[in-house]
All heavy atoms as a GROMACS GRO file, in nm:
protein
  579
    1MET      N    1   7.588   8.521  10.086
    1MET     CA    2   7.470   8.442  10.109
    1MET      C    3   7.381   8.454   9.986
    1MET      O    4   7.357   8.563   9.937
    1MET     CB    5   7.400   8.494  10.234
    1MET     CG    6   7.313   8.392  10.298
    1MET     SD    7   7.241   8.445  10.455
    1MET     CE    8   7.367   8.532  10.539
    2MET      N    9   7.331   8.342   9.938
    2MET     CA   10   7.245   8.343   9.821
    2MET      C   11   7.107   8.290   9.859
    2MET      O   12   7.095   8.199   9.939
    2MET     CB   13   7.304   8.256   9.710
    2MET     CG   14   7.437   8.306   9.658
    2MET     SD   15   7.510   8.198   9.537
    2MET     CE   16   7.389   8.200   9.408
    3PHE      N   17   7.005   8.350   9.801
    3PHE     CA   18   6.869   8.308   9.830
    3PHE      C   19   6.800   8.265   9.702
    3PHE      O   20   6.824   8.322   9.595
    3PHE     CB   21   6.789   8.422   9.894
    3PHE     CG   22   6.836   8.454  10.033
    3PHE    CD1   23   6.927   8.557  10.054
    3PHE    CD2   24   6.790   8.383  10.141
    3PHE    CE1   25   6.971   8.587  10.180
    3PHE    CE2   26   6.834   8.412  10.269
    3PHE     CZ   27   6.924   8.515  10.289
    4LEU      N   28   6.719   8.164   9.710
    4LEU     CA   29   6.639   8.119   9.597
    4LEU      C   30   6.496   8.104   9.645
    4LEU      O   31   6.466   8.018   9.727
    4LEU     CB   32   6.692   7.985   9.544
    4LEU     CG   33   6.615   7.922   9.428
    4LEU    CD1   34   6.625   8.013   9.306
    4LEU    CD2   35   6.668   7.786   9.397
    5LEU      N   36   6.410   8.190   9.597
    5LEU     CA   37   6.268   8.190   9.636
    5LEU      C   38   6.251   8.199   9.788
    5LEU      O   39   6.172   8.129   9.848
    5LEU     CB   40   6.195   8.067   9.581
    5LEU     CG   41   6.189   8.056   9.429
    5LEU    CD1   42   6.128   7.925   9.389
    5LEU    CD2   43   6.112   8.171   9.369
    6GLY      N   44   6.332   8.286   9.848
    6GLY     CA   45   6.320   8.309   9.992
    6GLY      C   46   6.391   8.206  10.078
    6GLY      O   47   6.391   8.217  10.199
    7LYS      N   48   6.450   8.103  10.016
    7LYS     CA   49   6.522   8.002  10.094
    7LYS      C   50   6.672   8.017  10.071
    7LYS      O   51   6.717   8.041   9.960
    7LYS     CB   52   6.478   7.862  10.053
    7LYS     CG   53   6.337   7.831  10.090
    7LYS     CD   54   6.306   7.687  10.062
    7LYS     CE   55   6.164   7.658  10.108
    7LYS     NZ   56   6.131   7.518  10.093
    8GLN      N   57   6.744   8.000  10.175
    8GLN     CA   58   6.889   8.012  10.168
    8GLN      C   59   6.946   7.883  10.108
    8GLN      O   60   6.916   7.774  10.154
    8GLN     CB   61   6.944   8.034  10.308
    8GLN     CG   62   7.092   8.047  10.315
    8GLN     CD   63   7.139   8.070  10.457
    8GLN    OE1   64   7.061   8.093  10.547
    8GLN    NE2   65   7.266   8.063  10.477
    9ILE      N   66   7.028   7.896  10.003
    9ILE     CA   67   7.085   7.777   9.942
    9ILE      C   68   7.234   7.762   9.968
    9ILE      O   69   7.285   7.651   9.974
    9ILE     CB   70   7.058   7.772   9.790
    9ILE    CG1   71   7.116   7.894   9.720
    9ILE    CG2   72   6.912   7.757   9.763
    9ILE    CD1   73   7.110   7.887   9.569
   10ILE      N   74   7.306   7.871   9.987
   10ILE     CA   75   7.449   7.866  10.016
   10ILE      C   76   7.479   7.967  10.126
   10ILE      O   77   7.449   8.084  10.114
   10ILE     CB   78   7.534   7.898   9.892
   10ILE    CG1   79   7.512   7.795   9.783
   10ILE    CG2   80   7.681   7.905   9.930
   10ILE    CD1   81   7.586   7.823   9.655
   11ASP      N   82   7.540   7.918  10.232
   11ASP     CA   83   7.583   8.005  10.340
   11ASP      C   84   7.735   8.011  10.336
   11ASP      O   85   7.803   7.920  10.383
   11ASP     CB   86   7.534   7.952  10.475
   11ASP     CG   87   7.560   8.047  10.589
   11ASP    OD1   88   7.611   8.157  10.563
   11ASP    OD2   89   7.528   8.011  10.704
   12VAL      N   90   7.788   8.117  10.277
   12VAL     CA   91   7.932   8.130  10.256
   12VAL      C   92   8.007   8.135  10.388
   12VAL      O   93   8.115   8.077  10.402
   12VAL     CB   94   7.962   8.255  10.170
   12VAL    CG1   95   8.111   8.274  10.152
   12VAL    CG2   96   7.893   8.244  10.036
   13SER      N   97   7.951   8.202  10.487
   13SER     CA   98   8.021   8.211  10.616
   13SER      C   99   8.032   8.073  10.682
   13SER      O  100   8.133   8.042  10.745
   13SER     CB  101   7.949   8.309  10.708
   13SER     OG  102   7.819   8.262  10.741
   14ALA      N  103   7.932   7.989  10.666
   14ALA     CA  104   7.938   7.854  10.723
   14ALA      C  105   8.043   7.769  10.651
   14ALA      O  106   8.116   7.692  10.715
   14ALA     CB  107   7.802   7.787  10.717
   15ILE      N  108   8.052   7.784  10.520
   15ILE     CA  109   8.152   7.710  10.443
   15ILE      C  110   8.292   7.756  10.480
   15ILE      O  111   8.381   7.674  10.501
   15ILE     CB  112   8.126   7.725  10.292
   15ILE    CG1  113   7.994   7.657  10.255
   15ILE    CG2  114   8.241   7.667  10.211
   15ILE    CD1  115   7.950   7.682  10.114
   16ALA      N  116   8.313   7.884  10.492
   16ALA     CA  117   8.444   7.938  10.530
   16ALA      C  118   8.480   7.895  10.671
   16ALA      O  119   8.595   7.856  10.698
   16ALA     CB  120   8.445   8.089  10.519
   17SER      N  121   8.384   7.900  10.760
   17SER     CA  122   8.407   7.858  10.897
   17SER      C  123   8.443   7.710  10.905
   17SER      O  124   8.536   7.672  10.977
   17SER     CB  125   8.281   7.887  10.979
   17SER     OG  126   8.291   7.840  11.108
   18ALA      N  127   8.373   7.627  10.830
   18ALA     CA  128   8.403   7.484  10.829
   18ALA      C  129   8.543   7.457  10.774
   18ALA      O  130   8.616   7.372  10.826
   18ALA     CB  131   8.298   7.410  10.748
   19ALA      N  132   8.582   7.532  10.670
   19ALA     CA  133   8.715   7.514  10.612
   19ALA      C  134   8.824   7.554  10.710
   19ALA      O  135   8.925   7.484  10.725
   19ALA     CB  136   8.726   7.595  10.483
   20ILE      N  137   8.804   7.665  10.778
   20ILE     CA  138   8.903   7.712  10.876
   20ILE      C  139   8.918   7.613  10.990
   20ILE      O  140   9.029   7.577  11.030
   20ILE     CB  141   8.865   7.852  10.928
   20ILE    CG1  142   8.884   7.955  10.817
   20ILE    CG2  143   8.947   7.890  11.051
   20ILE    CD1  144   8.827   8.091  10.849
   21TYR      N  145   8.806   7.565  11.043
   21TYR     CA  146   8.812   7.469  11.153
   21TYR      C  147   8.868   7.334  11.109
   21TYR      O  148   8.934   7.265  11.187
   21TYR     CB  149   8.674   7.452  11.218
   21TYR     CG  150   8.637   7.567  11.307
   21TYR    CD1  151   8.519   7.636  11.289
   21TYR    CD2  152   8.722   7.607  11.409
   21TYR    CE1  153   8.485   7.742  11.371
   21TYR    CE2  154   8.689   7.714  11.491
   21TYR     CZ  155   8.570   7.780  11.471
   21TYR     OH  156   8.538   7.885  11.552
   22SER      N  157   8.845   7.296  10.984
   22SER     CA  158   8.903   7.172  10.933
   22SER      C  159   9.055   7.181  10.927
   22SER      O  160   9.125   7.089  10.970
   22SER     CB  161   8.848   7.141  10.794
   22SER     OG  162   8.711   7.117  10.799
   23VAL      N  163   9.104   7.292  10.876
   23VAL     CA  164   9.249   7.312  10.869
   23VAL      C  165   9.308   7.319  11.009
   23VAL      O  166   9.413   7.259  11.037
   23VAL     CB  167   9.283   7.439  10.788
   23VAL    CG1  168   9.430   7.475  10.800
   23VAL    CG2  169   9.244   7.419  10.643
   24LEU      N  170   9.241   7.388  11.099
   24LEU     CA  171   9.288   7.397  11.237
   24LEU      C  172   9.292   7.259  11.302
   24LEU      O  173   9.391   7.223  11.369
   24LEU     CB  174   9.196   7.490  11.317
   24LEU     CG  175   9.231   7.510  11.464
   24LEU    CD1  176   9.365   7.580  11.477
   24LEU    CD2  177   9.122   7.588  11.533
   25GLY      N  178   9.189   7.179  11.282
   25GLY     CA  179   9.186   7.043  11.337
   25GLY      C  180   9.298   6.956  11.281
   25GLY      O  181   9.361   6.880  11.355
   26LEU      N  182   9.324   6.967  11.151
   26LEU     CA  183   9.432   6.890  11.090
   26LEU      C  184   9.569   6.932  11.143
   26LEU      O  185   9.656   6.847  11.166
   26LEU     CB  186   9.428   6.904  10.938
   26LEU     CG  187   9.314   6.830  10.869
   26LEU    CD1  188   9.308   6.868  10.722
   26LEU    CD2  189   9.330   6.681  10.884
   27LEU      N  190   9.588   7.062  11.164
   27LEU     CA  191   9.715   7.108  11.220
   27LEU      C  192   9.736   7.058  11.362
   27LEU      O  193   9.846   7.012  11.397
   27LEU     CB  194   9.722   7.261  11.216
   27LEU     CG  195   9.740   7.325  11.079
   27LEU    CD1  196   9.729   7.476  11.089
   27LEU    CD2  197   9.872   7.285  11.019
   28ILE      N  198   9.634   7.064  11.442
   28ILE     CA  199   9.644   7.014  11.580
   28ILE      C  200   9.671   6.864  11.580
   28ILE      O  201   9.755   6.814  11.655
   28ILE     CB  202   9.517   7.049  11.660
   28ILE    CG1  203   9.506   7.200  11.678
   28ILE    CG2  204   9.516   6.979  11.795
   28ILE    CD1  205   9.374   7.246  11.735
   29PHE      N  206   9.600   6.791  11.494
   29PHE     CA  207   9.622   6.647  11.484
   29PHE      C  208   9.764   6.616  11.441
   29PHE      O  209   9.828   6.525  11.495
   29PHE     CB  210   9.522   6.585  11.387
   29PHE     CG  211   9.537   6.437  11.376
   29PHE    CD1  212   9.486   6.354  11.475
   29PHE    CD2  213   9.604   6.381  11.270
   29PHE    CE1  214   9.502   6.218  11.467
   29PHE    CE2  215   9.620   6.245  11.261
   29PHE     CZ  216   9.569   6.162  11.360
   30GLY      N  217   9.817   6.691  11.344
   30GLY     CA  218   9.954   6.671  11.300
   30GLY      C  219  10.055   6.696  11.412
   30GLY      O  220  10.153   6.622  11.425
   31LEU      N  221  10.029   6.798  11.491
   31LEU     CA  222  10.119   6.825  11.605
   31LEU      C  223  10.116   6.711  11.707
   31LEU      O  224  10.219   6.673  11.760
   31LEU     CB  225  10.080   6.958  11.671
   31LEU     CG  226  10.112   7.082  11.590
   31LEU    CD1  227  10.056   7.207  11.660
   31LEU    CD2  228  10.261   7.096  11.570
   32PHE      N  229   9.997   6.657  11.732
   32PHE     CA  230   9.986   6.544  11.824
   32PHE      C  231  10.058   6.421  11.768
   32PHE      O  232  10.123   6.348  11.842
   32PHE     CB  233   9.840   6.509  11.855
   32PHE     CG  234   9.785   6.584  11.971
   32PHE    CD1  235   9.697   6.691  11.951
   32PHE    CD2  236   9.820   6.552  12.100
   32PHE    CE1  237   9.647   6.761  12.057
   32PHE    CE2  238   9.770   6.622  12.207
   32PHE     CZ  239   9.683   6.727  12.186
   33TRP      N  240  10.048   6.399  11.638
   33TRP     CA  241  10.116   6.285  11.577
   33TRP      C  242  10.268   6.301  11.590
   33TRP      O  243  10.338   6.204  11.623
   33TRP     CB  244  10.076   6.269  11.431
   33TRP     CG  245  10.146   6.154  11.368
   33TRP    CD1  246  10.248   6.159  11.279
   33TRP    CD2  247  10.123   6.015  11.394
   33TRP    NE1  248  10.288   6.032  11.247
   33TRP    CE2  249  10.214   5.942  11.317
   33TRP    CE3  250  10.033   5.946  11.476
   33TRP    CZ2  251  10.218   5.804  11.318
   33TRP    CZ3  252  10.038   5.809  11.477
   33TRP    CH2  253  10.128   5.739  11.398
   34LEU      N  254  10.319   6.421  11.564
   34LEU     CA  255  10.462   6.445  11.580
   34LEU      C  256  10.505   6.425  11.725
   34LEU      O  257  10.614   6.373  11.751
   34LEU     CB  258  10.498   6.586  11.533
   34LEU     CG  259  10.491   6.609  11.382
   34LEU    CD1  260  10.516   6.756  11.351
   34LEU    CD2  261  10.587   6.520  11.309
   35LEU      N  262  10.421   6.464  11.819
   35LEU     CA  263  10.451   6.443  11.960
   35LEU      C  264  10.457   6.294  11.994
   35LEU      O  265  10.548   6.249  12.066
   35LEU     CB  266  10.345   6.512  12.046
   35LEU     CG  267  10.364   6.506  12.197
   35LEU    CD1  268  10.488   6.584  12.238
   35LEU    CD2  269  10.242   6.558  12.268
   36ILE      N  270  10.365   6.216  11.939
   36ILE     CA  271  10.366   6.071  11.963
   36ILE      C  272  10.493   6.008  11.906
   36ILE      O  273  10.559   5.927  11.972
   36ILE     CB  274  10.241   6.005  11.901
   36ILE    CG1  275  10.116   6.044  11.980
   36ILE    CG2  276  10.255   5.854  11.896
   36ILE    CD1  277   9.986   6.003  11.914
   37VAL      N  278  10.529   6.046  11.784
   37VAL     CA  279  10.650   5.992  11.721
   37VAL      C  280  10.774   6.032  11.800
   37VAL      O  281  10.866   5.951  11.819
   37VAL     CB  282  10.660   6.039  11.574
   37VAL    CG1  283  10.794   6.006  11.514
   37VAL    CG2  284  10.547   5.977  11.492
   38TRP      N  285  10.776   6.154  11.849
   38TRP     CA  286  10.892   6.202  11.925
   38TRP      C  287  10.904   6.134  12.060
   38TRP      O  288  11.016   6.106  12.107
   38TRP     CB  289  10.880   6.354  11.942
   38TRP     CG  290  10.995   6.417  12.013
   38TRP    CD1  291  11.125   6.424  11.970
   38TRP    CD2  292  10.991   6.482  12.140
   38TRP    NE1  293  11.200   6.491  12.062
   38TRP    CE2  294  11.121   6.527  12.168
   38TRP    CE3  295  10.890   6.507  12.231
   38TRP    CZ2  296  11.152   6.594  12.284
   38TRP    CZ3  297  10.922   6.576  12.347
   38TRP    CH2  298  11.050   6.618  12.373
   39LEU      N  299  10.792   6.103  12.125
   39LEU     CA  300  10.796   6.045  12.259
   39LEU      C  301  10.822   5.894  12.261
   39LEU      O  302  10.865   5.841  12.363
   39LEU     CB  303  10.664   6.073  12.333
   39LEU     CG  304  10.642   6.217  12.377
   39LEU    CD1  305  10.505   6.234  12.439
   39LEU    CD2  306  10.749   6.259  12.476
   40THR      N  307  10.796   5.826  12.151
   40THR     CA  308  10.818   5.681  12.152
   40THR      C  309  10.967   5.651  12.142
   40THR      O  310  11.039   5.711  12.063
   40THR     CB  311  10.744   5.613  12.035
   40THR    OG1  312  10.780   5.677  11.914
   40THR    CG2  313  10.595   5.618  12.055
   41PRO      N  314  11.014   5.556  12.222
   41PRO     CA  315  11.157   5.524  12.223
   41PRO      C  316  11.199   5.431  12.109
   41PRO      O  317  11.313   5.386  12.105
   41PRO     CB  318  11.177   5.457  12.358
   41PRO     CG  319  11.046   5.394  12.388
   41PRO     CD  320  10.943   5.486  12.328
   42PHE      N  321  11.110   5.400  12.017
   42PHE     CA  322  11.140   5.310  11.906
   42PHE      C  323  11.082   5.368  11.777
   42PHE      O  324  11.005   5.463  11.780
   42PHE     CB  325  11.081   5.170  11.931
   42PHE     CG  326  10.937   5.174  11.972
   42PHE    CD1  327  10.836   5.180  11.877
   42PHE    CD2  328  10.902   5.172  12.106
   42PHE    CE1  329  10.703   5.184  11.914
   42PHE    CE2  330  10.768   5.177  12.144
   42PHE     CZ  331  10.670   5.183  12.048
   43SER      N  332  11.119   5.310  11.665
   43SER     CA  333  11.069   5.355  11.535
   43SER      C  334  10.932   5.292  11.511
   43SER      O  335  10.919   5.170  11.501
   43SER     CB  336  11.165   5.314  11.424
   43SER     OG  337  11.107   5.339  11.299
   44ILE      N  338  10.830   5.378  11.502
   44ILE     CA  339  10.694   5.329  11.479
   44ILE      C  340  10.686   5.261  11.343
   44ILE      O  341  10.626   5.154  11.329
   44ILE     CB  342  10.593   5.443  11.491
   44ILE    CG1  343  10.587   5.492  11.636
   44ILE    CG2  344  10.455   5.400  11.444
   44ILE    CD1  345  10.499   5.612  11.657
   45ARG      N  346  10.747   5.319  11.243
   45ARG     CA  347  10.744   5.260  11.110
   45ARG      C  348  10.807   5.122  11.108
   45ARG      O  349  10.753   5.027  11.052
   45ARG     CB  350  10.816   5.351  11.009
   45ARG     CG  351  10.796   5.306  10.863
   45ARG     CD  352  10.912   5.345  10.773
   45ARG     NE  353  11.040   5.292  10.813
   45ARG     CZ  354  11.082   5.167  10.788
   45ARG    NH1  355  11.004   5.082  10.730
   45ARG    NH2  356  11.202   5.128  10.826
   46LYS      N  357  10.924   5.107  11.173
   46LYS     CA  358  10.993   4.978  11.176
   46LYS      C  359  10.910   4.874  11.249
   46LYS      O  360  10.899   4.760  11.205
   46LYS     CB  361  11.129   4.993  11.242
   46LYS     CG  362  11.207   4.863  11.250
   46LYS     CD  363  11.334   4.881  11.331
   46LYS     CE  364  11.403   4.751  11.357
   46LYS     NZ  365  11.326   4.657  11.438
   47GLU      N  366  10.852   4.913  11.361
   47GLU     CA  367  10.774   4.817  11.440
   47GLU      C  368  10.652   4.766  11.363
   47GLU      O  369  10.620   4.648  11.369
   47GLU     CB  370  10.728   4.881  11.571
   47GLU     CG  371  10.836   4.894  11.674
   47GLU     CD  372  10.881   4.761  11.731
   47GLU    OE1  373  10.797   4.671  11.748
   47GLU    OE2  374  11.002   4.748  11.755
   48ILE      N  375  10.583   4.856  11.293
   48ILE     CA  376  10.460   4.815  11.224
   48ILE      C  377  10.492   4.747  11.091
   48ILE      O  378  10.436   4.641  11.060
   48ILE     CB  379  10.367   4.936  11.204
   48ILE    CG1  380  10.315   4.984  11.340
   48ILE    CG2  381  10.250   4.900  11.113
   48ILE    CD1  382  10.229   5.106  11.334
   49GLU      N  383  10.581   4.804  11.011
   49GLU     CA  384  10.608   4.750  10.878
   49GLU      C  385  10.702   4.630  10.881
   49GLU      O  386  10.670   4.525  10.826
   49GLU     CB  387  10.666   4.858  10.787
   49GLU     CG  388  10.565   4.963  10.746
   49GLU     CD  389  10.626   5.066  10.654
   49GLU    OE1  390  10.735   5.042  10.598
   49GLU    OE2  391  10.564   5.171  10.636
   50ASP      N  392  10.817   4.646  10.941
   50ASP     CA  393  10.918   4.540  10.935
   50ASP      C  394  10.890   4.427  11.034
   50ASP      O  395  10.900   4.310  10.999
   50ASP     CB  396  11.058   4.599  10.962
   50ASP     CG  397  11.099   4.699  10.855
   50ASP    OD1  398  11.042   4.695  10.745
   50ASP    OD2  399  11.188   4.781  10.883
   51ASP      N  400  10.857   4.462  11.158
   51ASP     CA  401  10.836   4.360  11.261
   51ASP      C  402  10.693   4.308  11.267
   51ASP      O  403  10.663   4.220  11.347
   51ASP     CB  404  10.877   4.414  11.398
   51ASP     CG  405  11.024   4.453  11.404
   51ASP    OD1  406  11.102   4.403  11.320
   51ASP    OD2  407  11.061   4.532  11.492
   52GLN      N  408  10.604   4.365  11.184
   52GLN     CA  409  10.463   4.322  11.179
   52GLN      C  410  10.397   4.326  11.317
   52GLN      O  411  10.327   4.232  11.357
   52GLN     CB  412  10.452   4.182  11.118
   52GLN     CG  413  10.506   4.169  10.978
   52GLN     CD  414  10.422   4.246  10.878
   52GLN    OE1  415  10.301   4.236  10.879
   52GLN    NE2  416  10.488   4.324  10.794
   53ASN      N  417  10.417   4.434  11.390
   53ASN     CA  418  10.363   4.449  11.525
   53ASN      C  419  10.218   4.498  11.516
   53ASN      O  420  10.189   4.617  11.515
   53ASN     CB  421  10.449   4.547  11.605
   53ASN     CG  422  10.416   4.546  11.752
   53ASN    OD1  423  10.311   4.499  11.792
   53ASN    ND2  424  10.508   4.598  11.831
   54THR      N  425  10.125   4.403  11.510
   54THR     CA  426   9.984   4.435  11.494
   54THR      C  427   9.928   4.507  11.615
   54THR      O  428   9.846   4.598  11.601
   54THR     CB  429   9.904   4.305  11.470
   54THR    OG1  430   9.962   4.235  11.361
   54THR    CG2  431   9.759   4.334  11.438
   55SER      N  432   9.971   4.469  11.733
   55SER     CA  433   9.918   4.532  11.854
   55SER      C  434   9.954   4.681  11.859
   55SER      O  435   9.872   4.763  11.902
   55SER     CB  436   9.969   4.460  11.979
   55SER     OG  437  10.110   4.465  11.985
   56LEU      N  438  10.071   4.718  11.813
   56LEU     CA  439  10.108   4.859  11.808
   56LEU      C  440  10.019   4.934  11.710
   56LEU      O  441   9.976   5.047  11.738
   56LEU     CB  442  10.255   4.876  11.770
   56LEU     CG  443  10.304   5.020  11.757
   56LEU    CD1  444  10.294   5.093  11.889
   56LEU    CD2  445  10.446   5.024  11.704
   57GLY      N  446   9.988   4.873  11.598
   57GLY     CA  447   9.898   4.935  11.502
   57GLY      C  448   9.760   4.957  11.559
   57GLY      O  449   9.698   5.062  11.538
   58ILE      N  450   9.710   4.861  11.636
   58ILE     CA  451   9.579   4.874  11.699
   58ILE      C  452   9.580   4.984  11.803
   58ILE      O  453   9.488   5.067  11.810
   58ILE     CB  454   9.535   4.739  11.760
   58ILE    CG1  455   9.509   4.638  11.647
   58ILE    CG2  456   9.411   4.756  11.847
   58ILE    CD1  457   9.488   4.497  11.696
   59ILE      N  458   9.684   4.988  11.884
   59ILE     CA  459   9.696   5.092  11.988
   59ILE      C  460   9.705   5.231  11.924
   59ILE      O  461   9.638   5.326  11.967
   59ILE     CB  462   9.818   5.066  12.079
   59ILE    CG1  463   9.797   4.940  12.160
   59ILE    CG2  464   9.846   5.185  12.170
   59ILE    CD1  465   9.684   4.946  12.259
   60LEU      N  466   9.787   5.245  11.820
   60LEU     CA  467   9.799   5.375  11.754
   60LEU      C  468   9.668   5.415  11.687
   60LEU      O  469   9.633   5.533  11.686
   60LEU     CB  470   9.912   5.373  11.652
   60LEU     CG  471  10.052   5.380  11.709
   60LEU    CD1  472  10.156   5.368  11.598
   60LEU    CD2  473  10.073   5.507  11.787
   61GLY      N  474   9.596   5.319  11.632
   61GLY     CA  475   9.465   5.348  11.574
   61GLY      C  476   9.369   5.401  11.679
   61GLY      O  477   9.294   5.496  11.656
   62ALA      N  478   9.370   5.340  11.798
   62ALA     CA  479   9.284   5.386  11.906
   62ALA      C  480   9.324   5.526  11.953
   62ALA      O  481   9.237   5.610  11.982
   62ALA     CB  482   9.290   5.288  12.023
   63VAL      N  483   9.454   5.551  11.960
   63VAL     CA  484   9.501   5.684  12.000
   63VAL      C  485   9.460   5.789  11.896
   63VAL      O  486   9.415   5.899  11.931
   63VAL     CB  487   9.655   5.683  12.019
   63VAL    CG1  488   9.710   5.824  12.031
   63VAL    CG2  489   9.692   5.600  12.139
   64ILE      N  490   9.471   5.754  11.768
   64ILE     CA  491   9.432   5.847  11.662
   64ILE      C  492   9.283   5.879  11.671
   64ILE      O  493   9.242   5.996  11.660
   64ILE     CB  494   9.468   5.788  11.524
   64ILE    CG1  495   9.618   5.792  11.504
   64ILE    CG2  496   9.396   5.860  11.412
   64ILE    CD1  497   9.667   5.715  11.384
   65ILE      N  498   9.200   5.778  11.691
   65ILE     CA  499   9.056   5.801  11.704
   65ILE      C  500   9.026   5.887  11.826
   65ILE      O  501   8.945   5.980  11.821
   65ILE     CB  502   8.980   5.667  11.710
   65ILE    CG1  503   8.987   5.597  11.574
   65ILE    CG2  504   8.834   5.688  11.751
   65ILE    CD1  505   8.935   5.456  11.574
   66GLY      N  506   9.092   5.859  11.939
   66GLY     CA  507   9.070   5.938  12.060
   66GLY      C  508   9.108   6.084  12.043
   66GLY      O  509   9.033   6.174  12.081
   67ILE      N  510   9.225   6.108  11.984
   67ILE     CA  511   9.269   6.246  11.962
   67ILE      C  512   9.174   6.317  11.866
   67ILE      O  513   9.138   6.434  11.885
   67ILE     CB  514   9.413   6.250  11.909
   67ILE    CG1  515   9.509   6.204  12.018
   67ILE    CG2  516   9.451   6.388  11.860
   67ILE    CD1  517   9.652   6.184  11.970
   68SER      N  518   9.129   6.246  11.762
   68SER     CA  519   9.036   6.305  11.666
   68SER      C  520   8.904   6.343  11.732
   68SER      O  521   8.848   6.449  11.701
   68SER     CB  522   9.010   6.208  11.551
   68SER     OG  523   9.129   6.180  11.483
   69LEU      N  524   8.854   6.258  11.819
   69LEU     CA  525   8.728   6.290  11.890
   69LEU      C  526   8.744   6.412  11.981
   69LEU      O  527   8.656   6.496  11.988
   69LEU     CB  528   8.681   6.169  11.971
   69LEU     CG  529   8.626   6.053  11.889
   69LEU    CD1  530   8.600   5.933  11.979
   69LEU    CD2  531   8.499   6.094  11.818
   70ILE      N  532   8.857   6.420  12.048
   70ILE     CA  533   8.883   6.535  12.136
   70ILE      C  534   8.892   6.664  12.054
   70ILE      O  535   8.833   6.767  12.090
   70ILE     CB  536   9.011   6.512  12.219
   70ILE    CG1  537   8.989   6.401  12.320
   70ILE    CG2  538   9.054   6.642  12.288
   70ILE    CD1  539   9.115   6.353  12.388
   71ILE      N  540   8.963   6.659  11.942
   71ILE     CA  541   8.978   6.777  11.858
   71ILE      C  542   8.843   6.819  11.800
   71ILE      O  543   8.809   6.937  11.798
   71ILE     CB  544   9.081   6.753  11.746
   71ILE    CG1  545   9.221   6.740  11.806
   71ILE    CG2  546   9.078   6.865  11.643
   71ILE    CD1  547   9.326   6.694  11.708
   72SER      N  548   8.764   6.722  11.753
   72SER     CA  549   8.635   6.757  11.694
   72SER      C  550   8.540   6.816  11.799
   72SER      O  551   8.464   6.908  11.769
   72SER     CB  552   8.570   6.636  11.627
   72SER     OG  553   8.534   6.539  11.722
   73ALA      N  554   8.544   6.764  11.922
   73ALA     CA  555   8.461   6.821  12.027
   73ALA      C  556   8.506   6.962  12.063
   73ALA      O  557   8.423   7.051  12.088
   73ALA     CB  558   8.464   6.731  12.150
   74ALA      N  559   8.637   6.984  12.064
   74ALA     CA  560   8.689   7.118  12.096
   74ALA      C  561   8.655   7.219  11.987
   74ALA      O  562   8.621   7.333  12.015
   74ALA     CB  563   8.839   7.111  12.119
   75VAL      N  564   8.664   7.176  11.862
   75VAL     CA  565   8.634   7.265  11.751
   75VAL      C  566   8.485   7.296  11.745
   75VAL      O  567   8.443   7.410  11.718
   75VAL     CB  568   8.683   7.205  11.618
   75VAL    CG1  569   8.627   7.278  11.499
   75VAL    CG2  570   8.836   7.206  11.614
   76ALA      N  571   8.402   7.196  11.774
   76ALA     CA  572   8.256   7.215  11.770
   76ALA      C  573   8.209   7.307  11.881
   76ALA      O  574   8.105   7.372  11.870
   76ALA     CB  575   8.185   7.081  11.778
   77GLY      N  576   8.285   7.314  11.988
   77GLY     CA  577   8.251   7.406  12.096
   77GLY      C  578   8.169   7.337  12.196
   77GLY      O  579   8.105   7.368  12.281
   0.00000   0.00000   0.00000
């Protein structure tokens, strides 16, 4: 912790804590993404890229946002 004229300018524990929780959130998100890919009976890449399935892209985007909100709320406590 560093102080400048009685005011705190850098809180090392807060920075370390934020870094740890960021990595934890990314790992959890990655596991959820692998679970989604594993559970779908089709190739997500093929459906979105080759078949131009826009609705699947929108649904996956919504799922990604939902999972991210849940993870961020869990990490924030």
